[in-house]
C-alpha positions as CSV (number, residue, x, y, z in Angstrom):
1,M,-66.5,-124.1,-105.9
2,G,-65.2,-127.5,-104.0
3,L,-62.6,-129.4,-102.6
4,F,-59.6,-127.5,-104.8
5,T,-60.5,-123.8,-104.4
6,N,-60.2,-121.5,-101.7
7,N,-63.1,-119.7,-100.8
8,K,-61.0,-117.9,-97.6
9,K,-58.7,-116.5,-100.3
10,L,-59.9,-114.6,-103.0
11,C,-58.8,-113.2,-106.2
12,P,-57.1,-109.7,-105.4
13,V,-58.5,-108.9,-109.2
14,C,-62.0,-110.1,-109.6
15,N,-62.7,-111.3,-105.8
16,S,-63.1,-114.9,-107.0
17,P,-62.3,-118.1,-105.1
18,T,-58.7,-119.4,-105.7
19,P,-56.9,-122.7,-106.1
20,R,-55.9,-124.8,-103.0
21,I,-53.2,-126.4,-105.3
22,F,-50.4,-124.4,-106.6
23,P,-51.6,-121.0,-107.7
24,T,-50.7,-118.5,-109.8
25,A,-49.4,-115.6,-106.9
26,V,-48.9,-111.5,-107.3
27,E,-47.6,-110.3,-104.4
28,G,-47.9,-113.4,-102.4
29,M,-51.8,-113.1,-103.5
30,P,-53.3,-116.2,-105.2
31,I,-55.5,-115.3,-108.2
32,C,-58.1,-116.8,-109.8
33,K,-58.0,-120.0,-112.7
34,E,-60.1,-117.1,-115.2
35,C,-57.2,-114.2,-114.2
36,N,-54.3,-116.6,-114.6
37,R,-56.2,-117.9,-118.1
38,K,-55.6,-114.2,-119.1
39,I,-51.8,-114.0,-118.9
40,D,-50.0,-113.9,-121.9
41,L,-46.5,-112.1,-120.8
42,P,-43.0,-112.9,-121.0
43,D,-41.4,-115.5,-118.5
44,D,-41.4,-114.3,-114.9
45,M,-43.0,-111.3,-115.3
46,V,-45.9,-112.1,-113.1
47,K,-43.6,-112.4,-110.3
48,Q,-42.3,-109.0,-110.8
49,M,-45.9,-107.4,-110.9
50,S,-47.9,-105.6,-108.0
51,V,-51.6,-106.0,-107.6
52,A,-51.9,-102.8,-109.2
53,E,-49.9,-103.6,-112.2
54,F,-51.3,-106.7,-112.7
55,R,-55.1,-105.2,-112.6
56,Q,-53.5,-102.6,-115.3
57,Y,-52.6,-106.1,-117.3
58,I,-55.9,-107.7,-116.9
59,D,-57.5,-104.5,-118.2
60,F,-55.5,-104.3,-121.3
61,W,-56.4,-108.2,-121.9
62,T,-60.1,-107.2,-121.7
63,Q,-59.6,-104.4,-124.0
64,N,-57.5,-106.8,-126.5
65,K,-60.3,-109.5,-126.6
66,A,-61.9,-107.8,-129.2
67,L,-58.9,-108.7,-131.8
68,Q,-58.9,-112.0,-129.9
69,D,-61.9,-112.7,-131.4
70,A,-61.8,-111.4,-134.7
71,F,-58.4,-112.6,-135.3
72,T,-58.3,-114.7,-138.4
73,E,-55.1,-117.3,-138.8
74,D,-53.4,-117.1,-142.6
75,L,-50.1,-118.4,-141.7
76,R,-48.2,-119.8,-139.3
77,L,-45.1,-121.1,-138.0
78,V,-45.3,-124.2,-137.0
79,A,-42.9,-124.0,-133.3
80,S,-41.0,-126.8,-131.8
81,Y,-43.3,-126.8,-129.0
82,E,-47.2,-126.7,-130.6
83,A,-48.6,-123.9,-128.1
84,N,-45.6,-121.7,-129.3
85,N,-46.8,-121.6,-133.0
86,F,-46.7,-118.2,-134.1
87,L,-49.7,-116.9,-135.7
88,V,-50.1,-114.4,-138.8
89,D,-53.7,-112.7,-139.8
90,T,-52.6,-110.9,-143.0
91,T,-56.3,-110.1,-143.4
92,H,-55.7,-107.2,-140.6
93,G,-52.1,-107.1,-140.5
94,W,-51.7,-108.7,-136.8
95,F,-49.9,-111.6,-135.4
96,R,-50.3,-113.4,-132.4
97,L,-46.5,-115.1,-130.6
98,K,-48.9,-118.5,-129.0
99,E,-51.4,-120.8,-130.1
100,E,-54.0,-120.4,-127.3
101,K,-57.1,-118.4,-127.9
102,N,-56.8,-116.9,-125.1
103,S,-53.4,-115.1,-126.1
104,L,-52.7,-111.4,-126.8
105,V,-53.1,-110.1,-130.7
106,F,-50.6,-107.7,-131.5
107,E,-50.9,-105.2,-134.5
108,A,-48.7,-104.0,-137.0
109,S,-48.0,-101.0,-135.0
110,N,-46.6,-103.1,-132.6
111,L,-43.7,-104.5,-134.6
112,V,-40.2,-102.7,-135.0
113,S,-38.3,-105.0,-136.6
114,F,-37.4,-109.2,-137.4
115,Q,-35.2,-111.3,-138.2
116,I,-35.4,-115.4,-139.7
117,L,-32.6,-117.3,-139.1
118,E,-31.4,-121.1,-140.1
119,D,-29.3,-121.7,-137.3
120,N,-26.7,-118.4,-137.2
121,E,-27.5,-117.6,-140.9
122,L,-29.8,-114.8,-141.6
123,L,-32.5,-115.8,-144.3
124,F,-34.8,-112.6,-143.7
125,E,-34.9,-109.8,-142.2
126,S,-36.3,-106.2,-142.3
127,A,-33.9,-103.3,-142.8
128,G,-35.8,-99.8,-142.9
129,D,-38.0,-100.1,-145.5
130,V,-36.8,-103.1,-147.3
131,L,-37.1,-106.8,-147.1
132,K,-33.7,-108.7,-147.0
133,C,-33.4,-112.3,-148.6
134,Y,-30.3,-114.0,-148.1
135,K,-28.8,-117.1,-150.2
136,S,-28.3,-119.9,-148.2
137,N,-25.6,-122.4,-148.7
138,L,-27.3,-125.3,-147.0
139,P,-28.6,-127.2,-150.0
140,D,-25.5,-127.3,-151.6
141,Q,-23.8,-128.5,-148.2
142,V,-27.1,-131.3,-148.3
143,K,-25.9,-131.7,-151.7
144,E,-22.3,-132.9,-150.9
145,M,-24.0,-135.0,-148.5
146,S,-25.3,-137.5,-151.4
147,E,-23.0,-140.0,-151.2
148,E,-22.8,-140.5,-147.3
149,I,-26.4,-140.6,-147.2
150,S,-26.9,-143.3,-149.8
151,Q,-24.7,-145.5,-147.5
152,L,-26.7,-144.9,-144.8
153,A,-29.6,-146.0,-146.7
154,V,-27.9,-149.2,-148.0
155,Q,-26.5,-150.0,-144.3
156,I,-30.2,-149.3,-143.0
157,Q,-32.0,-151.5,-145.3
158,V,-29.1,-154.6,-144.5
159,N,-29.7,-154.0,-140.7
160,E,-33.5,-154.2,-141.3
161,E,-33.0,-157.2,-143.4
162,M,-30.6,-158.9,-140.9
163,E,-33.1,-158.3,-138.4
164,R,-36.0,-159.7,-140.4
165,M,-34.0,-162.6,-140.9
166,E,-33.0,-163.2,-137.2
167,R,-36.7,-162.9,-136.4
168,E,-37.7,-166.2,-138.3
169,R,-34.9,-167.8,-137.1
170,Q,-35.9,-167.6,-133.8
171,R,-39.4,-168.2,-134.6
172,E,-38.1,-171.5,-136.6
173,R,-36.0,-172.4,-133.0
174,E,-39.7,-172.0,-131.0
175,R,-41.6,-174.5,-133.4
176,N,-38.8,-176.7,-132.9
177,G,-39.0,-176.3,-129.0
178,D,-35.9,-174.2,-128.3
179,T,-36.9,-171.5,-126.0
180,S,-33.3,-170.2,-125.2
181,S,-33.0,-166.5,-126.1
182,S,-31.1,-165.4,-129.1
183,D,-27.4,-163.8,-128.7
184,Y,-28.2,-161.7,-132.1
185,H,-27.4,-158.3,-131.5
186,Y,-30.7,-156.3,-133.1
187,R,-30.0,-153.4,-135.4
188,P,-27.1,-151.2,-134.4
189,E,-28.0,-147.6,-133.9
190,I,-27.2,-145.4,-137.0
191,S,-26.8,-141.7,-136.5
192,L,-28.5,-139.4,-139.1
193,P,-26.7,-136.0,-139.7
194,V,-28.8,-132.7,-139.1
195,P,-27.3,-130.1,-141.1
196,L,-29.8,-127.7,-139.6
197,Q,-31.1,-127.8,-136.1
198,Y,-33.7,-124.7,-136.1
199,F,-35.2,-122.2,-137.9
200,Y,-35.4,-118.9,-136.1
201,I,-37.6,-116.0,-135.9
202,E,-36.7,-112.8,-133.7
203,L,-39.3,-110.0,-133.2
204,T,-38.2,-106.5,-131.9
205,L,-41.4,-105.1,-130.7
206,N,-43.2,-101.6,-129.1
207,H,-45.6,-103.1,-126.7
208,P,-46.5,-102.3,-123.2
209,Y,-45.5,-105.9,-121.9
210,W,-43.6,-107.3,-124.5
211,G,-40.1,-105.9,-126.0
212,E,-39.2,-108.9,-127.8
213,Y,-40.2,-112.3,-129.0
214,H,-37.6,-115.8,-130.1
215,G,-39.4,-118.4,-131.5
216,K,-37.9,-121.4,-133.3
217,K,-38.7,-124.5,-135.0
218,Y,-37.2,-128.0,-135.7
219,G,-35.3,-128.0,-139.5
220,P,-35.8,-131.1,-141.5
221,R,-34.8,-134.5,-140.7
222,F,-33.6,-137.4,-142.7
223,N,-36.2,-140.3,-142.6
224,R,-34.4,-142.8,-140.5
225,S,-35.7,-145.6,-142.3
226,N,-35.3,-144.5,-145.7
227,P,-32.9,-141.2,-145.6
228,S,-32.9,-139.5,-149.2
229,V,-31.1,-135.8,-150.1
230,G,-34.1,-135.4,-152.4
231,A,-36.8,-135.5,-149.6
232,Y,-34.5,-133.5,-147.3
233,L,-34.5,-130.6,-149.5
234,R,-37.8,-131.0,-150.6
235,E,-38.9,-130.4,-146.7
236,Y,-36.2,-127.5,-146.5
237,E,-37.6,-125.7,-149.5
238,L,-41.1,-125.8,-148.1
239,N,-40.4,-124.6,-145.0
240,V,-38.4,-121.8,-146.4
241,D,-41.1,-120.9,-148.9
242,C,-43.8,-120.4,-145.8
243,L,-41.0,-118.5,-143.8
244,H,-40.7,-116.2,-147.0
245,E,-44.6,-115.5,-147.0
246,I,-44.6,-115.0,-142.7
247,A,-41.2,-112.6,-144.0
248,V,-43.3,-110.7,-146.4
249,A,-46.3,-110.4,-144.4
250,L,-44.7,-109.1,-141.5
251,M,-42.6,-106.2,-143.8
252,Q,-46.3,-105.0,-144.9
253,M,-47.0,-104.5,-141.2
254,I,-43.8,-102.7,-141.0
255,N,-44.3,-100.9,-144.7
256,P,-47.0,-102.0,-146.8
257,N,-44.8,-100.3,-149.6
258,A,-42.1,-102.1,-148.5
259,T,-39.5,-103.6,-151.6
260,E,-37.8,-106.7,-151.5
261,V,-34.0,-107.6,-152.4
262,H,-32.1,-110.6,-152.5
263,E,-28.3,-110.5,-151.1
264,G,-25.9,-113.4,-152.4
265,A,-28.1,-114.1,-155.2
266,D,-27.4,-114.5,-159.3
267,T,-28.3,-110.9,-160.4
268,E,-29.9,-112.5,-163.4
269,A,-31.0,-116.2,-163.5
270,P,-31.6,-117.5,-167.2
271,A,-35.1,-118.1,-167.7
272,S,-34.4,-121.6,-168.6
273,D,-33.8,-122.3,-165.3
274,A,-37.0,-120.9,-164.0
275,V,-38.7,-122.9,-166.5
276,S,-36.6,-126.2,-165.7
277,E,-37.6,-125.5,-161.9
278,I,-41.2,-124.9,-162.6
279,K,-41.6,-128.2,-164.6
280,R,-39.7,-130.2,-161.2
281,Y,-42.4,-128.8,-159.0
282,K,-45.0,-129.6,-161.4
283,E,-43.5,-133.3,-161.3
284,L,-43.7,-133.2,-157.7
285,M,-47.4,-132.1,-157.6
286,D,-48.5,-134.5,-160.0
287,A,-47.1,-137.1,-157.6
288,G,-48.9,-135.8,-154.8
289,I,-45.6,-134.4,-152.5
290,I,-46.9,-131.0,-152.8
291,T,-49.7,-129.6,-153.0
292,E,-51.5,-127.4,-155.8
293,A,-51.1,-124.3,-153.9
294,E,-47.7,-124.8,-152.9
295,F,-47.1,-125.2,-156.7
296,T,-48.8,-122.3,-157.3
297,A,-46.9,-120.1,-155.0
298,K,-43.2,-121.7,-156.1
299,K,-44.1,-120.6,-159.8
300,R,-44.9,-117.2,-158.9
301,Q,-41.8,-116.9,-156.9
302,L,-39.6,-118.5,-159.6
303,L,-41.3,-116.2,-162.4
304,G,-40.7,-113.2,-160.0
305,I,-44.8,-112.1,-159.9
């Protein structure tokens, strides 16, 4: 009630007072905050609905509420905008397209197919009863940037040191009564490369209100103070491992007996390579860079178990 609610314009769904300021409208009729809170629809769909269609949606949302209350997140894709995080409940075989507690829960039967990409390149996709995993060229491309990144790191350190020295000189001038401003040009902007803009997840859905979904998250970025190829690749690998887990979970929803194939990968990698990789990840865990759970997941992947 009160100053910001309108008792004369009632919600066409539940007859509650509606907001006076910027209400969501269906067929030109404002709806209440409670009904508005339940909207989890593709952009602009509400504007195209009749009041009768919107009532049907609210009934659908109410039936879906039991799944919302039972949903338990196991995996998430941290999206570019936190509210759009993609969540997976592997226990029930459910997923959510948004972070909000009131967002719809989708069941396995709602998922037709999916793709996960890095920029325009496929990483994972469902193909019938098979999960296809593609070899990425990005790690090799980043390794080729090692010399450039090392030079940038040195330049950043030089700029920071020059700025520190100028601050010291400015403080010394002020102590000597010189209040004139310095003509020193502070640290020039250094443009760090962005090898990967976004990871994308794209779903084809069989659902009364959603036919498709497109989500994205930022790719790794070089540390602006201390850029490192090694640190970048570690973050990239953790991202890909998480995306692989999500791909496996989604594939299990499509077909619990699905197999996994690796496109473009070496058909038989030497066992010694796996052992050396496991040792490298063990060192990362001991150094506190990755967790024990992340190390265990990577070890299982390398051993194929």
